C-alpha atoms as one frame of an Amber mdcrd trajectory, in Angstrom:
protein
 -47.898 -89.266  83.928 -51.437 -90.589  83.561 -53.466 -88.501  81.136 -56.281
 -87.938  83.632 -53.865 -86.319  86.122 -52.351 -83.530  84.027 -51.655 -80.601
  86.335 -53.761 -77.491  85.759 -56.390 -79.159  83.590 -59.255 -78.194  85.902
 -58.234 -74.547  85.757 -58.280 -74.649  81.963 -61.726 -76.265  82.008 -63.089
 -73.654  84.437 -61.954 -70.847  82.143 -62.823 -72.425  78.791 -65.661 -70.830
  76.784 -66.365 -74.255  75.260 -67.245 -75.907  78.581 -70.662 -75.258  80.080
 -70.218 -74.372  83.729 -73.037 -75.321  86.157 -74.988 -77.169  83.451 -77.885
 -77.947  85.828 -79.180 -74.425  85.218 -79.850 -75.338  81.587 -82.019 -78.348
  82.346 -84.977 -78.075  79.967 -83.370 -75.024  78.321 -80.591 -76.410  76.159
 -82.229 -75.034  73.019 -81.812 -71.558  74.508 -78.127 -72.173  75.136 -77.541
 -73.306  71.560 -79.759 -70.524  70.232 -81.834 -72.833  68.049 -84.344 -75.721
  68.289 -82.141 -78.233  66.468 -81.934 -81.847  67.740 -79.457 -82.437  70.560
 -77.259 -85.535  70.632 -75.201 -86.498  73.676 -72.023 -88.555  73.892 -71.592
 -89.946  77.397 -67.893 -90.483  78.041 -66.560 -88.538  75.067 -62.870 -89.071
  75.817 -60.597 -86.814  73.792 -63.483 -85.701  71.594 -62.504 -86.939  68.147
 -65.816 -88.725  67.486 -68.144 -85.921  68.555 -66.038 -83.129  67.071 -66.057
 -84.877  63.695 -69.782 -85.573  63.931 -70.575 -81.958  64.822 -68.468 -80.650
  61.938 -70.251 -82.940  59.486 -73.748 -82.147  60.766 -74.137 -78.410  61.471
 -77.946 -78.745  61.618 -77.635 -80.849  64.796 -76.421 -79.835  68.245 -74.038
 -81.991  70.288 -73.057 -82.220  73.937 -69.986 -84.148  75.024 -69.735 -85.393
  78.619 -66.447 -86.447  80.196 -65.596 -86.859  83.880 -61.794 -86.867  83.632
 -60.436 -83.322  83.463 -57.225 -84.107  81.634 -59.085 -86.114  78.987 -61.610
 -83.322  78.476 -58.649 -81.003  78.026 -57.914 -82.738  74.702 -61.451 -82.028
  73.497 -61.022 -78.374  74.453 -57.826 -78.234  72.417 -59.724 -79.542  69.383
 -62.253 -76.752  69.798 -59.453 -74.197  70.033 -58.164 -75.483  66.701 -61.607
 -75.709  65.067 -64.398 -73.964  66.949 -67.864 -75.409  66.361 -70.960 -73.474
  67.485 -73.053 -76.664  67.643 -70.832 -78.463  70.175 -70.773 -77.938  73.951
 -68.560 -79.757  76.474 -69.351 -80.778  80.040 -67.175 -82.062  82.853 -69.507
 -84.174  84.976 -70.357 -87.638  86.185 -72.702 -89.591  83.930 -74.917 -90.354
  86.937 -75.976 -86.679  86.885 -77.612 -86.854  83.442 -81.187 -86.460  84.626
 -80.228 -83.421  86.713 -78.759 -81.710  83.657 -81.158 -82.681  80.848 -84.937
 -82.489  80.953 -87.492 -84.969  79.700 -87.258 -85.445  75.943 -84.336 -83.030
  75.418 -81.989 -85.506  73.735 -82.511 -86.816  70.214 -79.938 -89.560  70.705
 -77.196 -90.984  72.912 -73.735 -92.193  71.898 -71.672 -94.565  74.042 -68.221
 -95.260  72.632 -65.648 -97.617  74.180 -66.989 -97.073  77.672 -65.116 -98.092
  80.810 -65.980-101.812  81.285 -65.896-101.645  85.117 -64.992-105.372  85.171
 -65.761-106.098  88.823 -69.294-107.369  89.406 -69.923-104.932  92.241 -69.426
-102.060  89.782 -71.920-103.320  87.187 -74.327-100.431  87.808 -71.602 -97.987
  86.772 -71.347 -99.456  83.282 -72.861 -97.016  80.805 -74.961 -99.672  78.987
 -76.352-101.055  82.270 -80.087-101.207  82.917 -79.657 -98.411  85.454 -78.162
 -96.113  82.848 -80.659 -97.191  80.183 -83.371 -95.950  82.549 -81.610 -92.578
  82.799 -81.391 -92.319  79.010 -85.084 -93.123  78.806 -85.855 -90.131  81.018
 -84.021 -87.572  78.883 -84.569 -88.783  75.307 -87.304 -87.754  72.894 -89.671
 -90.070  71.052 -87.812 -91.844  68.239 -84.411 -91.374  69.888 -81.700 -93.977
  69.448 -78.799 -95.191  71.551 -75.638 -96.242  69.699 -72.972 -98.193  71.562
 -69.576 -99.345  70.262 -66.891-101.351  72.059 -64.098-103.825  71.412 -64.785
-105.461  74.800 -66.868-108.565  74.067 -67.651-109.211  77.735 -69.028-105.680
  78.117 -71.028-106.027  74.908 -72.541-109.321  76.061 -73.417-107.663  79.361
 -75.043-104.768  77.499 -77.250-107.137  75.514 -78.244-108.975  78.686 -79.494
-105.689  80.147 -82.020-104.975  77.422 -84.924-107.117  78.725 -84.788-105.075
  81.947 -85.096-101.809  80.035 -87.450 -99.815  77.833 -85.101-100.332  74.880
 -84.790-102.938  72.137 -81.991-103.619  69.656 -82.577-102.725  66.018 -78.970
-103.445  65.046 -76.471-105.867  66.598 -73.078-106.645  65.111 -70.002-108.324
  66.540 -67.769-107.056  63.724 -68.764-103.560  62.659 -65.888-103.046  60.246
 -66.843-106.153  58.283 -70.319-104.747  57.567 -70.190-102.406  54.552 -73.681
-101.051  55.185 -73.070-100.163  58.828 -69.688 -98.674  57.990 -71.246 -96.079
  55.709 -70.827 -92.786  57.528 -69.162 -94.457  60.523 -67.124 -91.975  62.566
 -64.274 -93.570  64.469 -63.026 -92.670  67.900 -59.341 -92.709  68.813 -59.838
 -96.086  70.472 -61.695 -97.486  67.491 -58.833 -96.556  65.186 -56.318 -98.147
  67.538 -58.225-101.359  68.250 -59.416-101.994  64.701 -55.884-101.428  63.381
 -54.734-104.120  65.829 -57.294-106.519  64.362 -59.797-106.355  67.217 -63.415
-106.707  66.045 -65.666-103.811  67.022 -69.107-104.616  68.432 -72.019-102.235
  67.999 -75.710-102.009  68.752 -78.388 -99.447  67.916 -81.390 -99.271  70.244
 -84.855 -97.757  70.054 -87.647 -97.793  72.611 -89.997-100.716  72.823 -93.552
-100.003  71.628
């Protein structure tokens, strides 16, 4: 059975206290939902939640929102919260294209993109999370000084992501084609499930860190 098709996962999500239902109603009001004015960081395509759950546990002074469109994948993130509940982490089941309908201008302090779907066919390029179209969406919802961090083992997707930057409001401060070989960048690095798997297999991990152009 494919993970994304686990029976009953949508029912669990609808009843989970860790998943924000109808998140559009919190647009511009996420600080109220968290109950504090702390910075909000978003992972778009959070998968099973290991990366963001670890990050939230390590940084209680920040708030985190994990977005995942596949119900049965989000189910794994819910299970992590049931094991270790974190008040500074909220989960959403939604399409990434809806970001600007859910978050207001300047609400996000940063964006994380980890091992995103490469959408290899050319006609699907606009669906890739580091595409110029998505970079424009991130620009709408991020605060001044915000950063975008993107990691992948897919070199073709990474090359595509770099090619998109001139069409965007973002510039690269950090570019590496082998993250795990860079001791400085590895300090504090939180790995996703995919990162653990691919790096253990010897696949180099690419990463960039973006900020807005002046």
